[in-house]
VEXPAVEX-859422 format. One record per residue (C-alpha): residue in one letter; x, y, z. Coordinates in steps of 0.05 Angstrom, whole numbers, plus 32768, in hexadecimal, padded with zeros to 4 digits. Layout:
# VEXPAVEX-859422
<type->A; east->X; north->Y; up->Z>
...
END
This chain:
# VEXPAVEX-859422
<type->M; east->7F93; north->870E; up->8AE9>
<type->P; east->7FB3; north->873E; up->8AB7>
<type->E; east->7FCC; north->8727; up->8A74>
<type->L; east->8014; north->870E; up->8A71>
<type->Q; east->8040; north->8725; up->8A37>
<type->T; east->807B; north->86FA; up->8A27>
<type->D; east->80A9; north->86E3; up->89EF>
<type->V; east->8096; north->869A; up->89F0>
<type->A; east->805A; north->8677; up->8A0E>
<type->I; east->806B; north->862E; up->8A1E>
<type->V; east->8031; north->85FE; up->8A26>
<type->G; east->804C; north->85C2; up->8A4D>
<type->A; east->807A; north->85C1; up->8A8A>
<type->G; east->809A; north->857D; up->8A7D>
<type->P; east->80E4; north->8576; up->8A6F>
<type->A; east->80DE; north->8590; up->8A27>
<type->G; east->80B8; north->85CF; up->8A3B>
<type->L; east->80E4; north->85DE; up->8A77>
<type->M; east->8125; north->85D2; up->8A52>
<type->L; east->810E; north->8602; up->8A1C>
<type->A; east->80FB; north->8636; up->8A50>
<type->H; east->813F; north->862F; up->8A71>
<type->L; east->8166; north->8637; up->8A30>
<type->L; east->813C; north->8675; up->8A1E>
<type->H; east->8148; north->8693; up->8A63>
<type->N; east->8193; north->8689; up->8A5B>
<type->A; east->818E; north->86B2; up->8A1B>
<type->G; east->8166; north->86EA; up->8A3D>
<type->I; east->8123; north->86D6; up->8A1E>
<type->D; east->80E3; north->86D6; up->8A48>
<type->S; east->80B1; north->869E; up->8A49>
<type->V; east->8073; north->8688; up->8A6F>
<type->V; east->8069; north->863D; up->8A7B>
<type->I; east->8026; north->861B; up->8A8A>
<type->D; east->8011; north->85D3; up->8A95>
<type->N; east->7FCF; north->85B1; up->8AA5>
<type->R; east->7FF2; north->8582; up->8AD6>
<type->S; east->8007; north->8594; up->8B1C>
<type->R; east->8051; north->8599; up->8B2E>
<type->D; east->804A; north->855D; up->8B5B>
<type->E; east->8028; north->8533; up->8B26>
<type->I; east->8060; north->853F; up->8AF4>
<type->A; east->8095; north->8532; up->8B28>
<type->H; east->8077; north->84EF; up->8B3A>
<type->T; east->8066; north->84D6; up->8AF4>
<type->H; east->8095; north->849B; up->8AE9>
<type->R; east->80B0; north->849B; up->8AA3>
<type->A; east->80EC; north->847C; up->8A80>
<type->G; east->812F; north->8499; up->8A8F>
<type->I; east->8167; north->8489; up->8A5E>
<type->L; east->818A; north->84C9; up->8A49>
<type->E; east->81B5; north->84CC; up->8A0B>
<type->A; east->81FA; north->84EB; up->8A12>
<type->G; east->81E2; north->8528; up->89EC>
<type->S; east->81A8; north->8533; up->8A1C>
<type->V; east->81D8; north->8531; up->8A57>
<type->R; east->8206; north->8563; up->8A34>
<type->M; east->81CA; north->858F; up->8A27>
<type->L; east->81B9; north->8591; up->8A72>
<type->E; east->8202; north->85A1; up->8A81>
<type->A; east->8209; north->85D8; up->8A4D>
<type->A; east->81C8; north->85F9; up->8A63>
<type->G; east->81E2; north->85FF; up->8AAA>
<type->V; east->81A9; north->85D7; up->8AC8>
<type->E; east->81BB; north->85BF; up->8B0E>
<type->S; east->81AA; north->8578; up->8AFB>
<type->R; east->81B7; north->853C; up->8B27>
<type->V; east->81C3; north->850F; up->8AEB>
<type->H; east->820C; north->8503; up->8AFF>
<type->T; east->81FE; north->84FA; up->8B4A>
<type->E; east->81BA; north->84D6; up->8B4A>
<type->G; east->81BC; north->84B8; up->8B04>
<type->H; east->81E6; north->847E; up->8AEC>
<type->R; east->8212; north->847C; up->8AAE>
<type->H; east->8206; north->843E; up->8A84>
<type->D; east->823C; north->842A; up->8A54>
<type->G; east->8211; north->83F9; up->8A2E>
<type->I; east->81D6; north->83CB; up->8A2B>
<type->D; east->81CD; north->8380; up->8A28>
<type->I; east->81A3; north->8361; up->89F1>
<type->R; east->8190; north->831B; up->8A06>
<type->V; east->8174; north->82EB; up->89D2>
<type->N; east->8157; north->82A9; up->89EA>
<type->G; east->8181; north->82AD; up->8A29>
<type->V; east->81C3; north->82C0; up->8A08>
<type->S; east->81DF; north->8304; up->8A19>
<type->H; east->81FD; north->8334; up->89E6>
<type->P; east->821D; north->836E; up->8A0C>
<type->F; east->8227; north->83B2; up->89EA>
<type->D; east->8261; north->83DE; up->8A01>
<type->F; east->824C; north->8423; up->89EA>
<type->P; east->828E; north->8448; up->89F9>
<type->D; east->82B4; north->8413; up->89D2>
<type->L; east->8283; north->8414; up->8998>
<type->V; east->8274; north->845E; up->8991>
<type->G; east->8298; north->8483; up->89C9>
<type->E; east->8258; north->8496; up->89EE>
<type->S; east->822E; north->8481; up->8A29>
<type->V; east->81E7; north->848B; up->8A42>
<type->W; east->81CC; north->849E; up->8A87>
<type->L; east->8195; north->847F; up->8AAF>
<type->Y; east->8170; north->84BA; up->8ACD>
<type->P; east->8124; north->84B8; up->8AD4>
<type->Q; east->80FC; north->84EC; up->8AAE>
<type->N; east->80D8; north->8505; up->8AEC>
<type->E; east->811C; north->8515; up->8B0B>
<type->I; east->812E; north->853E; up->8ACE>
<type->F; east->80ED; north->8564; up->8AD8>
<type->V; east->80FF; north->8572; up->8B21>
<type->D; east->8142; north->858F; up->8B0C>
<type->L; east->8125; north->85BA; up->8AD5>
<type->A; east->80E9; north->85D1; up->8AFF>
<type->A; east->811A; north->85E8; up->8B35>
<type->A; east->8143; north->860D; up->8B00>
<type->R; east->8104; north->862F; up->8AE7>
<type->E; east->80EF; north->8644; up->8B2D>
<type->R; east->8133; north->8662; up->8B3A>
<type->T; east->812A; north->8691; up->8AFF>
<type->G; east->80E9; north->86AD; up->8B1C>
<type->E; east->80C8; north->86AB; up->8AD8>
<type->P; east->807E; north->8696; up->8AD5>
<type->I; east->8069; north->864D; up->8AD6>
<type->Y; east->8022; north->8637; up->8AE2>
<type->Y; east->8010; north->85F0; up->8AF4>
<type->S; east->7FCA; north->85D0; up->8AF8>
<type->V; east->7FAB; north->85FE; up->8AC4>
<type->T; east->7F6B; north->85EB; up->8AA0>
<type->D; east->7F47; north->85FE; up->8A60>
<type->T; east->7F86; north->860E; up->8A39>
<type->R; east->7F77; north->862F; up->89F6>
<type->L; east->7FA2; north->864E; up->89BF>
<type->G; east->7F93; north->8681; up->898A>
<type->D; east->7FAE; north->86AE; up->8953>
<type->I; east->7FE7; north->867E; up->8946>
<type->E; east->7FEB; north->8695; up->88FE>
<type->S; east->7FF9; north->86DC; up->8915>
<type->E; east->8035; north->86FC; up->8937>
<type->S; east->800C; north->8703; up->8977>
<type->P; east->7FF4; north->86BE; up->898C>
<type->W; east->7FD3; north->86B4; up->89CF>
<type->V; east->7FC7; north->867E; up->8A02>
<type->T; east->7F91; north->867E; up->8A37>
<type->A; east->7F84; north->8651; up->8A72>
<type->T; east->7F65; north->864E; up->8AB6>
<type->T; east->7F97; north->864C; up->8AEF>
<type->A; east->7F93; north->861E; up->8B2B>
<type->D; east->7F76; north->8659; up->8B52>
<type->G; east->7F3E; north->8660; up->8B20>
<type->E; east->7F58; north->86A0; up->8B00>
<type->E; east->7F58; north->86AC; up->8AB5>
<type->L; east->7F9E; north->86AE; up->8A99>
<type->T; east->7FAE; north->86CD; up->8A55>
<type->I; east->7FF4; north->86C9; up->8A37>
<type->R; east->8005; north->86F2; up->89FA>
<type->A; east->8047; north->86DF; up->89D9>
<type->R; east->806E; north->86E3; up->8999>
<type->Y; east->8073; north->8697; up->8995>
<type->V; east->804F; north->865B; up->89B4>
<type->V; east->8070; north->8618; up->89BF>
<type->G; east->8046; north->85DA; up->89CA>
<type->A; east->806B; north->85AA; up->89F7>
<type->D; east->802A; north->8590; up->8A13>
<type->G; east->802F; north->8546; up->8A03>
<type->S; east->8007; north->851A; up->89D6>
<type->R; east->7FC3; north->852D; up->89F5>
<type->G; east->7FCD; north->8579; up->89F8>
<type->P; east->7FA8; north->85AE; up->89D0>
<type->C; east->7FE3; north->85CA; up->89A9>
<type->R; east->7FEA; north->8596; up->8972>
<type->A; east->7FA2; north->859E; up->895D>
<type->M; east->7FAD; north->85E8; up->894F>
<type->I; east->7FD4; north->85D7; up->8910>
<type->P; east->7F9D; north->85D7; up->88DA>
<type->E; east->7F86; north->8592; up->88C2>
<type->G; east->7F96; north->85A5; up->887A>
<type->T; east->7FDE; north->85B2; up->888E>
<type->R; east->7FE8; north->857E; up->88C5>
<type->Q; east->7FFC; north->8536; up->88B5>
<type->R; east->7FF9; north->8500; up->88EA>
<type->F; east->8021; north->84C1; up->88E0>
<type->F; east->800C; north->8489; up->8910>
<type->H; east->801D; north->8441; up->891D>
<type->E; east->8001; north->8414; up->8954>
<type->Y; east->8025; north->83D5; up->8969>
<type->P; east->8001; north->8393; up->8978>
<type->F; east->801E; north->838D; up->89BE>
<type->A; east->802A; north->83B4; up->89FE>
<type->W; east->8059; north->83B3; up->8A39>
<type->F; east->8045; north->839B; up->8A7E>
<type->G; east->8070; north->83C7; up->8AAA>
<type->I; east->8081; north->83C3; up->8AF4>
<type->L; east->80A7; north->83EA; up->8B28>
<type->C; east->80C5; north->83C0; up->8B60>
<type->E; east->80F0; north->83C7; up->8B9D>
<type->A; east->812F; north->83A0; up->8B8B>
<type->P; east->8178; north->83AB; up->8B7B>
<type->P; east->818C; north->83AE; up->8B31>
<type->S; east->818D; north->836B; up->8B0E>
<type->H; east->81C6; north->8380; up->8ADF>
<type->E; east->81F5; north->83BB; up->8AD7>
<type->V; east->81D3; north->83D1; up->8A96>
<type->L; east->818E; north->83C9; up->8A76>
<type->I; east->817D; north->8384; up->8A5A>
<type->Y; east->8153; north->8380; up->8A1A>
<type->S; east->813D; north->8338; up->8A15>
<type->R; east->811A; north->8312; up->89DD>
<type->S; east->8102; north->82CC; up->89EA>
<type->E; east->80CD; north->829D; up->89CE>
<type->R; east->809F; north->82B7; up->8A05>
<type->G; east->80A8; north->82FF; up->89ED>
<type->F; east->80CF; north->833D; up->89FF>
<type->A; east->80E6; north->8355; up->8A44>
<type->L; east->810C; north->8393; up->8A5A>
<type->I; east->8132; north->8391; up->8A9B>
<type->S; east->813B; north->83DB; up->8AA9>
<type->Q; east->814E; north->8402; up->8AE6>
<type->R; east->813A; north->8440; up->8B0D>
<type->S; east->8167; north->8445; up->8B4A>
<type->S; east->8192; north->841B; up->8B78>
<type->N; east->8154; north->83FE; up->8B9A>
<type->V; east->811A; north->8408; up->8B69>
<type->Q; east->8118; north->83E6; up->8B25>
<type->R; east->80EC; north->83EC; up->8AE7>
<type->M; east->80DE; north->83AD; up->8ABE>
<type->Y; east->80B0; north->839C; up->8A84>
<type->F; east->8098; north->8360; up->8A5D>
<type->Q; east->8072; north->835D; up->8A1C>
<type->A; east->8027; north->8352; up->8A24>
<type->S; east->7FE6; north->835A; up->89FF>
<type->P; east->7FC9; north->83A1; up->89FF>
<type->D; east->7F8A; north->8387; up->8A21>
<type->T; east->7FB1; north->8366; up->8A5B>
<type->A; east->7F8F; north->8372; up->8A9E>
<type->V; east->7FBF; north->8387; up->8AD5>
<type->A; east->7F93; north->8365; up->8B0A>
<type->D; east->7F9F; north->8321; up->8AEA>
<type->W; east->7FE9; north->8324; up->8AFA>
<type->S; east->8001; north->8315; up->8B40>
<type->D; east->8048; north->8326; up->8B56>
<type->D; east->805D; north->82DC; up->8B53>
<type->R; east->8041; north->82D5; up->8B0D>
<type->I; east->8065; north->8314; up->8AF5>
<type->W; east->80A8; north->82FD; up->8B10>
<type->T; east->80A0; north->82B8; up->8AF2>
<type->E; east->8090; north->82D7; up->8AAE>
<type->L; east->80CA; north->8308; up->8AB0>
<type->Q; east->80FB; north->82D3; up->8AC5>
<type->S; east->80E4; north->82A4; up->8A8D>
<type->R; east->80F5; north->82D9; up->8A5A>
<type->V; east->813D; north->82E2; up->8A71>
<type->D; east->814D; north->8299; up->8A82>
<type->G; east->818B; north->827F; up->8A61>
<type->P; east->81C6; north->824F; up->8A66>
<type->D; east->81EC; north->8282; up->8A8F>
<type->G; east->81BB; north->827A; up->8AC8>
<type->F; east->81A9; north->82C4; up->8ACB>
<type->E; east->8177; north->82D4; up->8B02>
<type->L; east->8150; north->8314; up->8B0E>
<type->K; east->8154; north->8338; up->8B51>
<type->T; east->810C; north->8339; up->8B6A>
<type->G; east->80E6; north->8360; up->8B9E>
<type->P; east->80A2; north->837E; up->8BAF>
<type->I; east->807D; north->839B; up->8B73>
<type->F; east->805B; north->83DE; up->8B82>
<type->D; east->8045; north->83F4; up->8B3D>
<type->K; east->8027; north->83CF; up->8B01>
<type->T; east->8010; north->83EC; up->8ABF>
<type->V; east->8003; north->83D9; up->8A76>
<type->L; east->8021; north->8407; up->8A42>
<type->P; east->8006; north->8403; up->89FA>
<type->F; east->8038; north->8410; up->89C1>
<type->R; east->802F; north->8447; up->898E>
<type->S; east->8059; north->8470; up->895F>
<type->A; east->8041; north->84B4; up->8946>
<type->V; east->805D; north->84F1; up->8923>
<type->T; east->803C; north->8533; up->8913>
<type->E; east->8056; north->855C; up->88D9>
<type->P; east->8064; north->8595; up->88D4>
<type->M; east->8079; north->85A4; up->891B>
<type->Q; east->806A; north->85ED; up->8911>
<type->H; east->8034; north->861B; up->88F6>
<type->G; east->8035; north->8666; up->88F7>
<type->S; east->804D; north->867A; up->893C>
<type->L; east->8042; north->8635; up->895B>
<type->F; east->8078; north->8601; up->8963>
<type->L; east->8072; north->85BA; up->897E>
<type->A; east->80A7; north->8595; up->89A7>
<type->G; east->80AA; north->8550; up->89C8>
<type->D; east->806E; north->8522; up->89CE>
<type->S; east->803E; north->8556; up->89B2>
<type->A; east->8060; north->8549; up->896E>
<type->H; east->8077; north->8501; up->8974>
<type->T; east->8075; north->84C3; up->899F>
<type->V; east->809F; north->8484; up->899A>
<type->P; east->809C; north->843F; up->89BB>
<type->P; east->80CC; north->843E; up->89F6>
<type->T; east->80F7; north->8405; up->89DA>
<type->G; east->812B; north->8435; up->89BE>
<type->A; east->812C; north->8465; up->89FA>
<type->K; east->811E; north->84A1; up->89CD>
<type->G; east->80E2; north->84C6; up->89E8>
<type->L; east->8101; north->84FA; up->8A17>
<type->N; east->8140; north->84FD; up->89ED>
<type->L; east->8118; north->8510; up->89B0>
<type->A; east->80F6; north->8547; up->89D8>
<type->F; east->813A; north->8564; up->89EC>
<type->A; east->8152; north->855E; up->89A4>
<type->D; east->8115; north->8587; up->898D>
<type->V; east->8126; north->85BC; up->89C1>
<type->A; east->816F; north->85BD; up->89AB>
<type->V; east->8157; north->85D2; up->8965>
<type->L; east->811E; north->85FF; up->897B>
<type->A; east->8140; north->8628; up->89B2>
<type->P; east->8178; north->8647; up->8988>
<type->A; east->8146; north->8655; up->8950>
<type->L; east->8117; north->8679; up->8980>
<type->I; east->8152; north->86A0; up->899E>
<type->K; east->8169; north->86B6; up->8959>
<type->A; east->8122; north->86C9; up->8944>
<type->L; east->8116; north->86F2; up->8983>
<type->K; east->815B; north->8712; up->898E>
<type->D; east->816E; north->871D; up->8945>
<type->S; east->8128; north->8727; up->8929>
<type->D; east->8136; north->86ED; up->88FB>
<type->A; east->80F4; north->86C8; up->88F3>
<type->E; east->8112; north->869E; up->88BB>
<type->A; east->813D; north->867B; up->88F0>
<type->L; east->80FE; north->8654; up->8903>
<type->A; east->80E9; north->8641; up->88BD>
<type->G; east->8111; north->8600; up->88BB>
<type->Y; east->8101; north->85E7; up->8902>
<type->S; east->80D0; north->85B1; up->88EE>
<type->Q; east->80FA; north->8597; up->88B5>
<type->T; east->8139; north->8593; up->88E0>
<type->A; east->8116; north->8574; up->891D>
<type->T; east->80F0; north->853F; up->88F6>
<type->K; east->812F; north->8523; up->88D6>
<type->R; east->8144; north->850B; up->891B>
<type->V; east->80FD; north->84F8; up->892D>
<type->W; east->80F8; north->84C7; up->88F3>
<type->K; east->813C; north->84AA; up->8902>
<type->A; east->8125; north->849E; up->8949>
<type->Q; east->80E3; north->8481; up->8930>
<type->N; east->8109; north->8451; up->8904>
<type->F; east->8137; north->843A; up->893C>
<type->S; east->80FE; north->8433; up->896E>
<type->Y; east->80D5; north->840B; up->893B>
<type->Q; east->8111; north->83E0; up->892A>
<type->M; east->8122; north->83D0; up->8972>
<type->T; east->80D9; north->83C2; up->8982>
<type->R; east->80CF; north->8394; up->8946>
<type->M; east->8111; north->836E; up->894F>
<type->L; east->8107; north->8361; up->8999>
<type->H; east->80BD; north->8351; up->899F>
<type->T; east->8096; north->8316; up->8988>
<type->D; east->805A; north->832D; up->895F>
<type->P; east->801B; north->8302; up->8966>
<type->T; east->8002; north->831C; up->8923>
<type->Q; east->803E; north->830A; up->88F8>
<type->D; east->804B; north->82C9; up->88D3>
<type->A; east->8086; north->8299; up->88DE>
<type->F; east->80AD; north->82BA; up->88A6>
<type->E; east->80AB; north->82FF; up->88C6>
<type->T; east->80BE; north->82E1; up->890A>
<type->K; east->80FB; north->82C0; up->88EB>
<type->R; east->810B; north->82FF; up->88C3>
<type->S; east->810B; north->832C; up->8901>
<type->L; east->813A; north->82FB; up->8923>
<type->G; east->8167; north->82FF; up->88E6>
<type->E; east->8166; north->834B; up->88EB>
<type->L; east->8179; north->8348; up->8934>
<type->G; east->81B1; north->8316; up->8925>
<type->S; east->81CC; north->8342; up->88ED>
<type->I; east->81D7; north->8379; up->8921>
<type->L; east->81F1; north->834E; up->895A>
<type->D; east->8222; north->8328; up->892E>
<type->S; east->8240; north->8365; up->890B>
<type->D; east->8270; north->8399; up->8926>
<type->H; east->8250; north->83CC; up->88F7>
<type->G; east->820B; north->83B7; up->890E>
<type->R; east->821D; north->83BE; up->8957>
<type->R; east->823A; north->8403; up->894A>
<type->Y; east->81FB; north->8417; up->8926>
<type->L; east->81CF; north->8402; up->8961>
<type->A; east->81FE; north->8423; up->8993>
<type->E; east->81FE; north->8464; up->896B>
<type->C; east->81B2; north->8465; up->8967>
<type->Y; east->81A9; north->8454; up->89B1>
<type->T; east->81DB; north->8488; up->89CB>
<type->G; east->81BF; north->84BC; up->899C>
<type->W; east->81D1; north->84E7; up->8960>
<type->P; east->81EC; north->852E; up->8964>
<type->H; east->81BA; north->8565; up->8975>
<type->G; east->81A5; north->8599; up->8943>
END
């Protein structure tokens, strides 16, 4: 296979990489996209799906033929339930915004179709991805295609949108790269089940038995989680035991009952927070999970990836179309401002809503006081609503 020459080589064909490729295409800039996963694997990887208002506007402005308004569901709030007492949040009333329930794999399907309509190169199921010369103006990426051919991409810039286990982050020299990491002492036991929604919006519940999230996926498939130990064995939990545990964590004087049904997927998700700084080095730029991960409590993962792209895309366009390399100089500094705000909110939501087996009685009471200070205050509720629905891009 001959070498490919392009403006931007994008490692990672998830929503971040494909959104970036689409925005570059709209500006007349060429890119090549590769991913070590198959198209089918990405399309069927079930991930969280709460989109901030800004992420929805980004899809709209980019002209992506997204089904977010036809297949997704607008949510005008959440319900925080403490020891069985509900505290509903009305986002439009509090901050004039809403969020959308639209699974991440469906966003991928929309963006993959948009990429394929452009006819520009995208390679799935590659192996042995390597990068080089990232400190020069002629970086390269090599990989082996699904057909066993050697692929070489020469570009002006390389973007690593290859997730937390990809090779791009490690290309930033150790002496330059800082990794900030926090591991939480609990995990989520997650299920997918065939059932109607239990509530019109997501329920975040704290009880003496621990945290539970009553989420949604579609009109007949629901996603739910309950706090568990990271070493929990899935095989130890029957369907009946799972439903009993979930119901116990939302029980209250209002008699609220979950809508139940057959469970067809069970998994245990450990909780970690991580940030890599800087998010750029030479001609390499990181976006999405390759640079940062957050616990899912604040619904920030995909939205942070889109926010990175909202900063990176115009900077790349300016650098390539106006020969203004300085446009990229501030990418990391600008992007990480939002990253740390999202880390703070995700950490705060996680700590307020979970019971921590490692903390003493004082810290347990203190976290309940923090939660109460938000729930009982108009200003506190607006703060939470603003963080949840998202800050402006860029």
